[in-house]
Backbone as numpy.savetxt, mean C-alpha at the origin, in Angstrom:
# Nx Ny Nz CAx CAy CAz Cx Cy Cz
-24.50 3.47 2.43 -24.26 2.83 3.09 -22.60 2.97 3.38
-22.10 2.14 2.38 -20.54 2.02 2.69 -19.90 3.28 2.58
-20.54 5.04 1.91 -19.91 5.88 1.78 -19.78 6.59 2.93
-21.31 6.55 3.25 -21.59 6.82 4.71 -20.57 6.57 5.46
-20.57 5.01 6.08 -19.42 4.52 6.98 -18.36 4.78 6.83
-17.48 5.23 5.75 -16.41 5.71 5.02 -16.28 7.28 5.78
-17.24 7.59 5.14 -17.15 9.37 5.37 -17.13 9.39 7.07
-17.79 9.02 7.84 -17.96 8.66 9.58 -16.23 7.99 10.05
-15.99 7.06 9.33 -14.25 6.60 9.80 -13.78 7.85 10.08
-13.53 8.31 7.98 -12.34 9.50 7.97 -12.64 10.65 8.85
-13.61 11.12 9.38 -14.03 11.88 10.03 -13.23 11.44 11.38
-13.70 10.98 11.54 -13.40 10.66 13.44 -11.83 10.19 13.70
-11.31 10.14 12.06 -9.98 9.43 12.20 -9.02 10.97 11.93
-10.02 12.49 11.67 -9.14 13.49 11.94 -9.66 14.03 10.25
-10.08 13.19 9.77 -9.79 13.88 8.05 -10.57 14.84 7.71
-10.45 15.49 6.94 -11.43 16.55 6.51 -11.95 16.06 4.82
-12.79 14.72 4.59 -13.44 14.95 2.92 -14.05 15.52 2.36
-15.20 16.42 2.96 -15.24 17.20 2.41 -15.26 18.30 1.51
-13.45 18.45 1.69 -12.79 18.87 0.41 -12.21 18.17 -0.29
-12.16 16.50 -0.49 -12.14 16.05 -1.65 -12.25 15.92 -2.70
-11.55 15.78 -3.83 -11.81 15.57 -5.23 -12.61 14.15 -5.32
-13.46 14.10 -6.29 -14.36 12.81 -6.66 -13.63 11.33 -6.71
-12.02 11.38 -7.20 -10.91 10.84 -7.32 -10.10 10.26 -5.95
-10.42 10.99 -5.13 -9.64 10.66 -3.85 -10.72 9.75 -2.84
-11.55 9.47 -3.04 -12.79 8.87 -2.06 -12.38 7.58 -2.53
-12.20 7.27 -3.53 -11.87 5.62 -3.69 -10.38 4.95 -3.23
-9.77 6.08 -3.53 -8.43 5.95 -2.89 -8.13 5.62 -1.20
-9.09 6.45 -0.26 -9.26 6.20 0.71 -9.93 5.04 1.17
-11.14 4.94 0.71 -11.34 3.63 0.75 -10.74 1.91 0.60
-10.03 2.27 -0.81 -8.73 1.19 -1.19 -8.30 1.26 0.73
-7.83 2.29 0.91 -6.75 2.25 2.24 -7.45 1.74 3.19
-8.47 1.92 3.45 -9.68 1.32 4.81 -9.89 -0.42 4.62
-10.19 -0.15 3.17 -10.32 -1.84 2.86 -9.42 -2.46 3.43
-8.51 -2.26 2.97 -6.61 -2.93 3.25 -6.32 -3.00 4.39
-6.92 -1.69 5.35 -6.46 -1.86 6.42 -6.95 -2.76 7.33
-8.46 -2.67 6.69 -8.92 -4.22 7.42 -8.93 -5.28 6.95
-8.62 -5.36 5.90 -7.67 -6.55 5.65 -6.83 -7.42 6.50
-5.83 -6.24 6.42 -4.60 -6.83 6.41 -4.02 -6.20 7.86
-4.63 -4.81 8.38 -4.04 -4.20 9.48 -2.51 -3.43 9.57
-2.43 -3.02 9.91 -0.99 -1.84 10.36 0.11 -1.74 11.43
0.74 -2.28 10.63 2.55 -2.44 11.52 3.14 -1.52 10.95
3.62 -0.05 11.86 4.39 0.76 11.27 6.01 0.82 12.01
6.27 -0.49 12.45 7.21 -0.41 12.78 8.46 -1.31 12.18
7.85 -1.37 10.57 9.05 -1.97 9.80 8.72 -1.06 8.60
9.62 -1.51 7.70 9.66 -0.91 6.20 9.08 -1.59 5.56
7.91 -1.32 4.83 6.73 -2.11 3.98 7.44 -3.13 3.00
8.64 -2.93 2.25 9.96 -3.67 1.71 10.07 -5.45 2.34
10.20 -4.59 4.01 10.50 -6.01 4.41 9.67 -6.81 5.05
8.36 -5.85 5.18 7.07 -6.92 5.92 7.20 -7.35 4.31
6.92 -7.28 3.27 6.74 -7.83 1.66 7.41 -9.16 2.15
9.02 -9.47 2.23 9.55 -10.44 2.15 9.40 -10.99 3.44
8.90 -10.43 4.58 8.99 -11.41 5.61 7.63 -12.36 5.13
6.69 -11.51 4.33 5.12 -12.24 4.48 5.57 -13.36 2.90
6.64 -13.47 2.58 6.71 -14.44 1.49 6.06 -13.76 0.25
6.07 -12.57 0.22 5.25 -12.82 -1.05 6.26 -12.09 -2.48
6.47 -13.26 -3.48 6.88 -13.35 -4.63 7.57 -12.01 -5.56
8.97 -12.47 -5.72 9.52 -11.14 -6.43 8.78 -11.06 -7.19
8.25 -11.51 -8.20 7.28 -11.56 -9.34 5.87 -10.67 -9.23
5.25 -11.61 -8.33 4.17 -10.16 -7.43 5.08 -8.91 -6.40
5.72 -8.75 -6.25 5.82 -7.71 -5.82 6.59 -6.74 -7.39
7.14 -7.14 -7.77 7.08 -5.79 -9.23 6.05 -6.02 -9.68
5.39 -6.66 -10.01 3.76 -6.69 -10.39 3.34 -5.40 -10.09
2.99 -5.38 -8.44 2.43 -4.33 -7.94 3.58 -2.78 -8.08
4.73 -3.04 -7.92 5.55 -1.60 -7.87 5.85 -1.17 -8.99
5.12 -1.89 -10.22 4.99 -1.56 -11.77 3.49 -1.44 -12.07
2.68 -1.43 -11.22 1.37 -1.51 -11.82 0.39 0.03 -11.57
-0.23 0.52 -12.11 -0.68 1.80 -12.09 -2.07 1.57 -12.38
-3.28 3.04 -11.75 -4.39 2.82 -11.65 -4.70 1.46 -11.47
-5.88 1.19 -12.35 -7.06 -0.03 -12.13 -6.40 -1.31 -12.04
-4.84 -1.51 -12.81 -4.31 -2.75 -12.35 -3.46 -2.52 -10.75
-3.37 -1.71 -10.31 -2.87 -1.73 -8.73 -3.70 -1.79 -8.07
-4.81 -0.75 -8.61 -6.50 -1.22 -6.89 -6.71 -2.52 -7.13
-7.02 -3.18 -8.52 -6.87 -5.07 -8.49 -5.68 -5.40 -7.49
-4.52 -5.17 -7.95 -3.59 -6.49 -7.33 -2.78 -6.11 -6.01
-3.82 -4.83 -5.23 -3.23 -4.25 -3.86 -4.16 -5.75 -3.04
-5.20 -5.85 -2.97 -5.87 -6.19 -1.81 -5.29 -7.81 -2.16
-5.40 -8.73 -3.03 -4.63 -9.93 -3.29 -2.98 -10.04 -2.55
-2.43 -9.03 -2.64 -0.84 -9.12 -2.27 -1.44 -8.84 -0.66
-2.28 -8.13 -0.02 -2.58 -7.90 1.56 -3.46 -9.18 2.17
-4.25 -9.75 0.89 -4.65 -10.66 1.91 -3.62 -12.04 2.09
-2.54 -11.84 1.12 -1.56 -12.82 1.28 -0.86 -12.55 2.44
-0.44 -11.49 2.61 0.43 -11.18 3.96 -0.45 -11.51 4.79
-1.85 -11.18 5.13 -2.47 -11.16 6.37 -2.88 -12.68 6.53
-2.44 -13.62 5.48 -2.07 -15.14 5.74 -1.49 -15.41 6.53
0.01 -14.44 6.27 0.52 -14.89 7.02 1.66 -14.65 8.31
0.53 -13.69 8.70 0.26 -13.01 10.00 1.18 -11.59 9.82
1.51 -10.69 8.51 2.12 -9.60 8.16 1.44 -8.12 8.23
1.23 -7.46 9.03 0.35 -6.63 8.44 1.20 -5.29 8.34
1.51 -4.61 7.06 2.38 -3.68 6.02 1.80 -2.38 6.96
2.81 -2.09 6.61 3.28 -0.15 7.21 2.07 0.52 6.23
1.15 0.64 6.58 0.26 1.70 5.67 0.84 3.62 5.87
1.84 3.71 6.61 2.73 5.07 6.15 3.21 5.24 5.01
3.49 4.46 4.71 4.40 4.46 3.05 2.74 3.51 2.28
2.12 2.54 2.17 1.93 2.51 1.25 0.44 3.04 1.26
-0.19 3.66 1.96 -1.57 4.68 2.36 -0.72 5.95 1.07
0.54 6.49 1.61 0.70 7.51 0.68 1.10 7.20 -0.27
1.34 5.75 -1.39 1.45 5.17 -2.36 0.02 5.01 -2.92
-0.85 4.86 -2.15 -1.90 4.63 -2.99 -2.66 6.22 -2.96
-2.70 6.98 -2.25 -3.17 8.41 -2.55 -2.63 8.93 -4.01
-1.52 8.39 -4.07 -0.78 9.28 -5.14 -0.40 8.37 -6.44
-0.44 7.77 -6.14 -0.05 6.31 -7.23 -0.48 6.63 -9.05
-1.37 7.41 -9.37 -2.02 7.04 -10.42 -2.20 9.01 -10.92
-1.29 9.80 -9.87 -1.73 10.65 -9.90 -1.35 11.46 -11.37
-1.84 12.55 -12.17 -1.62 13.22 -13.11 -0.54 14.47 -13.06
-0.42 14.82 -11.58 0.47 15.62 -11.14 1.96 15.13 -11.37
2.92 15.79 -12.09 4.17 15.00 -11.81 4.96 15.88 -10.58
4.92 16.20 -10.04 5.23 16.06 -8.55 5.09 14.76 -7.59
3.23 14.35 -7.78 3.10 13.07 -6.99 3.72 11.72 -7.73
3.89 12.23 -9.14 4.32 10.94 -10.14 5.72 10.81 -9.81
6.48 11.71 -9.69 7.97 11.77 -8.60 7.91 11.03 -7.35
6.98 11.47 -6.64 6.64 10.98 -5.27 6.68 9.63 -5.49
5.80 9.42 -6.11 5.48 8.28 -6.17 6.31 6.96 -6.59
7.03 7.33 -7.38 8.54 6.52 -8.31 9.23 6.40 -6.69
9.79 7.37 -5.77 10.32 7.41 -5.04 10.15 6.16 -3.59
8.70 6.12 -3.05 7.79 5.09 -2.84 7.97 4.22 -2.92
8.12 3.79 -4.10 8.32 2.46 -5.12 9.23 1.90 -4.67
10.49 2.89 -4.92 12.22 2.88 -4.58 11.97 2.27 -2.91
11.61 3.11 -2.50 11.59 2.84 -0.79 10.85 1.46 -0.23
10.47 1.36 -1.33 9.54 0.09 -0.95 10.49 -1.28 -1.21
10.85 -1.31 -2.67 11.96 -2.10 -3.40 13.06 -2.49 -3.01
13.56 -1.63 -2.29 15.28 -1.63 -1.55 14.92 -2.83 -0.34
13.94 -2.60 0.66 14.15 -2.98 1.53 13.90 -4.69 1.27
12.63 -4.41 0.53 12.24 -5.99 -0.19 13.22 -6.81 0.18
13.70 -6.15 -1.46 15.37 -6.68 -2.03 16.50 -7.38 -1.26
16.50 -5.88 -0.33 18.12 -6.30 0.39 17.30 -7.50 1.47
16.51 -7.44 1.82 15.74 -8.70 2.92 16.17 -9.97 2.42
15.59 -9.64 1.04 15.81 -11.71 0.01 17.31 -11.69 0.02
18.15 -10.82 -0.29 19.76 -11.06 -0.62 20.11 -11.06 0.68
19.41 -11.06 1.92 20.36 -11.26 3.37 19.73 -13.10 3.85
18.22 -12.64 3.18 17.77 -14.64 3.73 18.87 -15.26 2.76
18.99 -15.18 1.06 19.49 -16.12 -0.02 21.20 -16.18 0.83
21.66 -15.63 1.28 22.95 -15.95 1.64 23.13 -16.17 2.89
22.30 -16.63 3.67 22.48 -16.79 4.96 21.82 -18.72 4.78
21.41 -19.27 3.63 21.11 -20.00 3.37 21.70 -20.77 2.67
């Protein structure tokens, strides 16, 4: 039932799941689950959103350094924390990372690292600004 519901939702969103490899399905399921948990806000950078939600530096570091199953387990926890603080993540950034984060393709690995750095920069900048104000 879950697979059918996911397939219908993805088709309604204009995606073409019939062309996907088997490892793509769980990635989209994680994105759908995450959006259901925390919503979406594409107006701010994800790193800034993580800082505004009060996600600790250690948790963000773990999220950005984890791969594969560890990333898949940690992400929903971070999303629940964000949701509890009323902060929705930017799924344009996060979704792209979910889709390529543990790929074996060299190009995807490079892109995933770039996304991680684009998340880390605003996160640590926001923390530094907050510390300098206090």
